[in-house]
VMD Tcl script that builds the backbone (N, CA, C; Angstrom):
set m [mol new atoms 225]
animate dup $m
set s [atomselect $m all]
$s set {name element resname resid chain x y z} {
  {N N MET 1 A -8.430 28.726 46.766}
  {CA C MET 1 A -9.368 28.519 47.843}
  {C C MET 1 A -9.479 29.820 48.623}
  {N N GLU 2 A -10.664 30.138 49.073}
  {CA C GLU 2 A -10.899 31.292 49.926}
  {C C GLU 2 A -11.380 30.796 51.282}
  {N N LEU 3 A -10.853 31.404 52.341}
  {CA C LEU 3 A -11.197 31.024 53.702}
  {C C LEU 3 A -11.826 32.226 54.390}
  {N N TYR 4 A -13.007 32.044 54.955}
  {CA C TYR 4 A -13.715 33.105 55.649}
  {C C TYR 4 A -13.805 32.762 57.128}
  {N N ILE 5 A -13.340 33.695 57.965}
  {CA C ILE 5 A -13.422 33.534 59.420}
  {C C ILE 5 A -14.015 34.828 59.961}
  {N N ASN 6 A -14.981 34.723 60.836}
  {CA C ASN 6 A -15.578 35.913 61.414}
  {C C ASN 6 A -15.911 35.627 62.864}
  {N N CYS 7 A -15.304 36.388 63.759}
  {CA C CYS 7 A -15.562 36.199 65.191}
  {C C CYS 7 A -17.015 36.467 65.542}
  {N N ASN 8 A -17.692 37.273 64.741}
  {CA C ASN 8 A -19.096 37.569 65.018}
  {C C ASN 8 A -20.005 36.378 64.745}
  {N N TRP 9 A -19.484 35.340 64.073}
  {CA C TRP 9 A -20.276 34.142 63.823}
  {C C TRP 9 A -20.337 33.238 65.042}
  {N N THR 10 A -19.476 33.497 66.037}
  {CA C THR 10 A -19.468 32.642 67.228}
  {C C THR 10 A -20.825 32.761 67.911}
  {N N GLU 11 A -21.450 31.636 68.184}
  {CA C GLU 11 A -22.785 31.649 68.784}
  {C C GLU 11 A -22.872 30.644 69.918}
  {N N ARG 12 A -23.805 30.863 70.794}
  {CA C ARG 12 A -24.001 29.977 71.928}
  {C C ARG 12 A -25.012 28.903 71.559}
  {N N CYS 13 A -24.681 27.671 71.923}
  {CA C CYS 13 A -25.568 26.546 71.669}
  {C C CYS 13 A -25.566 25.686 72.928}
  {N N ALA 14 A -26.671 25.632 73.631}
  {CA C ALA 14 A -26.778 24.930 74.916}
  {C C ALA 14 A -25.757 25.533 75.878}
  {N N ASN 15 A -24.810 24.744 76.368}
  {CA C ASN 15 A -23.825 25.237 77.325}
  {C C ASN 15 A -22.464 25.472 76.694}
  {N N ALA 16 A -22.402 25.644 75.382}
  {CA C ALA 16 A -21.122 25.824 74.690}
  {C C ALA 16 A -21.233 26.938 73.661}
  {N N TYR 17 A -20.083 27.448 73.254}
  {CA C TYR 17 A -19.998 28.408 72.161}
  {C C TYR 17 A -19.410 27.705 70.950}
  {N N ILE 18 A -19.864 28.093 69.768}
  {CA C ILE 18 A -19.401 27.482 68.524}
  {C C ILE 18 A -18.770 28.574 67.664}
  {N N ALA 19 A -17.540 28.328 67.201}
  {CA C ALA 19 A -16.873 29.219 66.249}
  {C C ALA 19 A -16.849 28.498 64.902}
  {N N GLU 20 A -16.870 29.255 63.809}
  {CA C GLU 20 A -17.041 28.653 62.488}
  {C C GLU 20 A -16.136 29.323 61.462}
  {N N ALA 21 A -15.606 28.527 60.547}
  {CA C ALA 21 A -14.875 29.025 59.383}
  {C C ALA 21 A -15.398 28.273 58.164}
  {N N ILE 22 A -15.431 28.967 57.028}
  {CA C ILE 22 A -15.929 28.365 55.788}
  {C C ILE 22 A -14.855 28.529 54.719}
  {N N ALA 23 A -14.572 27.457 53.983}
  {CA C ALA 23 A -13.612 27.497 52.876}
  {C C ALA 23 A -14.332 27.133 51.593}
  {N N TRP 24 A -14.064 27.905 50.519}
  {CA C TRP 24 A -14.612 27.636 49.196}
  {C C TRP 24 A -13.480 27.418 48.214}
  {N N SER 25 A -13.654 26.476 47.306}
  {CA C SER 25 A -12.659 26.266 46.252}
  {C C SER 25 A -13.175 26.869 44.952}
  {N N GLU 26 A -12.262 26.986 43.988}
  {CA C GLU 26 A -12.646 27.516 42.687}
  {C C GLU 26 A -13.643 26.598 41.981}
  {N N ASN 27 A -13.682 25.316 42.360}
  {CA C ASN 27 A -14.578 24.340 41.739}
  {C C ASN 27 A -15.970 24.329 42.353}
  {N N GLY 28 A -16.220 25.203 43.308}
  {CA C GLY 28 A -17.531 25.260 43.928}
  {C C GLY 28 A -17.686 24.359 45.141}
  {N N ASN 29 A -16.639 23.652 45.510}
  {CA C ASN 29 A -16.693 22.832 46.722}
  {C C ASN 29 A -16.520 23.728 47.942}
  {N N HIS 30 A -17.096 23.313 49.060}
  {CA C HIS 30 A -16.919 24.080 50.279}
  {C C HIS 30 A -16.846 23.151 51.481}
  {N N ALA 31 A -16.239 23.668 52.537}
  {CA C ALA 31 A -16.138 22.929 53.794}
  {C C ALA 31 A -16.343 23.917 54.934}
  {N N THR 32 A -16.999 23.464 55.972}
  {CA C THR 32 A -17.202 24.274 57.166}
  {C C THR 32 A -16.505 23.590 58.324}
  {N N ILE 33 A -15.763 24.374 59.091}
  {CA C ILE 33 A -15.030 23.852 60.238}
  {C C ILE 33 A -15.581 24.537 61.479}
  {N N TYR 34 A -15.924 23.755 62.478}
  {CA C TYR 34 A -16.468 24.266 63.728}
  {C C TYR 34 A -15.541 23.903 64.876}
  {N N SER 35 A -15.578 24.714 65.934}
  {CA C SER 35 A -14.928 24.344 67.185}
  {C C SER 35 A -15.837 24.765 68.335}
  {N N LEU 36 A -15.718 24.086 69.448}
  {CA C LEU 36 A -16.539 24.355 70.626}
  {C C LEU 36 A -15.675 24.830 71.781}
  {N N GLY 37 A -16.239 25.686 72.627}
  {CA C GLY 37 A -15.548 26.136 73.823}
  {C C GLY 37 A -16.542 26.562 74.879}
  {N N ILE 38 A -16.053 26.668 76.098}
  {CA C ILE 38 A -16.907 27.115 77.208}
  {C C ILE 38 A -17.217 28.602 77.064}
  {N N THR 39 A -16.262 29.364 76.490}
  {CA C THR 39 A -16.471 30.790 76.208}
  {C C THR 39 A -16.308 31.008 74.701}
  {N N ALA 40 A -16.771 32.156 74.218}
  {CA C ALA 40 A -16.602 32.492 72.802}
  {C C ALA 40 A -15.117 32.606 72.465}
  {N N GLU 41 A -14.334 33.156 73.374}
  {CA C GLU 41 A -12.899 33.313 73.142}
  {C C GLU 41 A -12.207 31.960 73.024}
  {N N GLU 42 A -12.597 31.009 73.871}
  {CA C GLU 42 A -12.005 29.663 73.808}
  {C C GLU 42 A -12.365 28.971 72.489}
  {N N ALA 43 A -13.614 29.087 72.074}
  {CA C ALA 43 A -14.041 28.467 70.812}
  {C C ALA 43 A -13.256 29.061 69.649}
  {N N HIS 44 A -13.092 30.376 69.652}
  {CA C HIS 44 A -12.364 31.036 68.574}
  {C C HIS 44 A -10.889 30.629 68.586}
  {N N ALA 45 A -10.275 30.573 69.760}
  {CA C ALA 45 A -8.865 30.179 69.863}
  {C C ALA 45 A -8.658 28.753 69.357}
  {N N LYS 46 A -9.582 27.868 69.681}
  {CA C LYS 46 A -9.485 26.485 69.199}
  {C C LYS 46 A -9.629 26.424 67.672}
  {N N LEU 47 A -10.512 27.242 67.129}
  {CA C LEU 47 A -10.701 27.282 65.684}
  {C C LEU 47 A -9.429 27.760 64.989}
  {N N VAL 48 A -8.841 28.847 65.487}
  {CA C VAL 48 A -7.615 29.376 64.899}
  {C C VAL 48 A -6.493 28.344 64.995}
  {N N ASP 49 A -6.361 27.679 66.145}
  {CA C ASP 49 A -5.334 26.634 66.295}
  {C C ASP 49 A -5.543 25.505 65.287}
  {N N ALA 50 A -6.794 25.083 65.100}
  {CA C ALA 50 A -7.084 24.004 64.143}
  {C C ALA 50 A -6.758 24.441 62.715}
  {N N LEU 51 A -7.102 25.671 62.353}
  {CA C LEU 51 A -6.814 26.163 61.009}
  {C C LEU 51 A -5.308 26.270 60.772}
  {N N ARG 52 A -4.558 26.651 61.801}
  {CA C ARG 52 A -3.099 26.695 61.669}
  {C C ARG 52 A -2.520 25.290 61.540}
  {N N GLU 53 A -3.050 24.352 62.302}
  {CA C GLU 53 A -2.580 22.967 62.227}
  {C C GLU 53 A -2.843 22.384 60.841}
  {N N LEU 54 A -3.954 22.752 60.237}
  {CA C LEU 54 A -4.290 22.297 58.883}
  {C C LEU 54 A -3.577 23.119 57.807}
  {N N LYS 55 A -2.772 24.084 58.242}
  {CA C LYS 55 A -2.005 24.962 57.354}
  {C C LYS 55 A -2.907 25.828 56.472}
  {N N LEU 56 A -4.066 26.192 57.010}
  {CA C LEU 56 A -4.970 27.108 56.327}
  {C C LEU 56 A -4.737 28.550 56.764}
  {N N LEU 57 A -4.056 28.733 57.893}
  {CA C LEU 57 A -3.652 30.046 58.379}
  {C C LEU 57 A -2.160 30.003 58.659}
  {N N PRO 58 A -1.433 31.082 58.371}
  {CA C PRO 58 A -0.020 31.106 58.725}
  {C C PRO 58 A 0.155 31.175 60.240}
  {N N GLU 59 A 1.271 30.662 60.725}
  {CA C GLU 59 A 1.533 30.650 62.169}
  {C C GLU 59 A 1.557 32.057 62.756}
  {N N ALA 60 A 2.046 33.029 62.007}
  {CA C ALA 60 A 2.245 34.369 62.546}
  {C C ALA 60 A 1.018 35.266 62.449}
  {N N ALA 61 A -0.055 34.799 61.836}
  {CA C ALA 61 A -1.221 35.663 61.644}
  {C C ALA 61 A -2.026 35.776 62.933}
  {N N PRO 62 A -2.027 36.958 63.559}
  {CA C PRO 62 A -2.840 37.118 64.767}
  {C C PRO 62 A -4.312 37.261 64.412}
  {N N MET 63 A -5.166 36.634 65.171}
  {CA C MET 63 A -6.609 36.757 64.983}
  {C C MET 63 A -7.178 37.274 66.293}
  {N N LYS 64 A -7.706 38.495 66.274}
  {CA C LYS 64 A -8.255 39.107 67.472}
  {C C LYS 64 A -9.766 39.021 67.447}
  {N N ASP 65 A -10.381 39.063 68.630}
  {CA C ASP 65 A -11.833 39.082 68.709}
  {C C ASP 65 A -12.369 40.295 67.967}
  {N N GLY 66 A -13.447 40.104 67.235}
  {CA C GLY 66 A -14.070 41.178 66.488}
  {C C GLY 66 A -13.543 41.313 65.079}
  {N N ASP 67 A -12.448 40.613 64.753}
  {CA C ASP 67 A -11.884 40.688 63.410}
  {C C ASP 67 A -12.678 39.796 62.465}
  {N N ALA 68 A -12.831 40.251 61.265}
  {CA C ALA 68 A -13.362 39.420 60.193}
  {C C ALA 68 A -12.229 39.233 59.206}
  {N N SER 69 A -12.099 38.066 58.670}
  {CA C SER 69 A -10.966 37.816 57.796}
  {C C SER 69 A -11.401 37.018 56.594}
  {N N LYS 70 A -10.816 37.364 55.451}
  {CA C LYS 70 A -10.986 36.568 54.241}
  {C C LYS 70 A -9.581 36.267 53.760}
  {N N GLU 71 A -9.193 35.027 53.785}
  {CA C GLU 71 A -7.869 34.599 53.343}
  {C C GLU 71 A -8.024 33.941 51.996}
  {N N SER 72 A -7.198 34.322 51.030}
  {CA C SER 72 A -7.149 33.627 49.761}
  {C C SER 72 A -5.922 32.748 49.774}
  {N N ARG 73 A -6.107 31.477 49.562}
  {CA C ARG 73 A -4.998 30.519 49.573}
  {C C ARG 73 A -5.056 29.729 48.288}
  {N N SER 74 A -3.923 29.513 47.684}
  {CA C SER 74 A -3.910 28.654 46.509}
  {C C SER 74 A -3.352 27.302 46.915}
  {N N GLY 75 A -3.866 26.265 46.311}
  {CA C GLY 75 A -3.344 24.970 46.662}
  {C C GLY 75 A -4.289 23.870 46.474}
}
mol reanalyze $m
mol bondsrecalc $m
mol representation Tube
mol addrep $m
C-alpha cells in the first residue's frame, strides 16, 4: 500500500479547513481520509493523529507544514 499526504492539499471549505490523505493498494483499491479543523494546522494535525491511530504512520514520524510525504506500507 502507498500512502500520500501533502500539506499543500489542505483547503478551505466554508468555515473549515480540510486535510486529505490518499492510500492506494497494489490491487488498485484506494481510500481517501479527510479531517476538518478551524485552521489548516489543526486539520493537518487531526489527519496525522488519525493516520497514526490507524497505524498508517509510525508514532515517531514528524509531519511538518509544507512537507509532502509518500509512505510505502506493506500489509
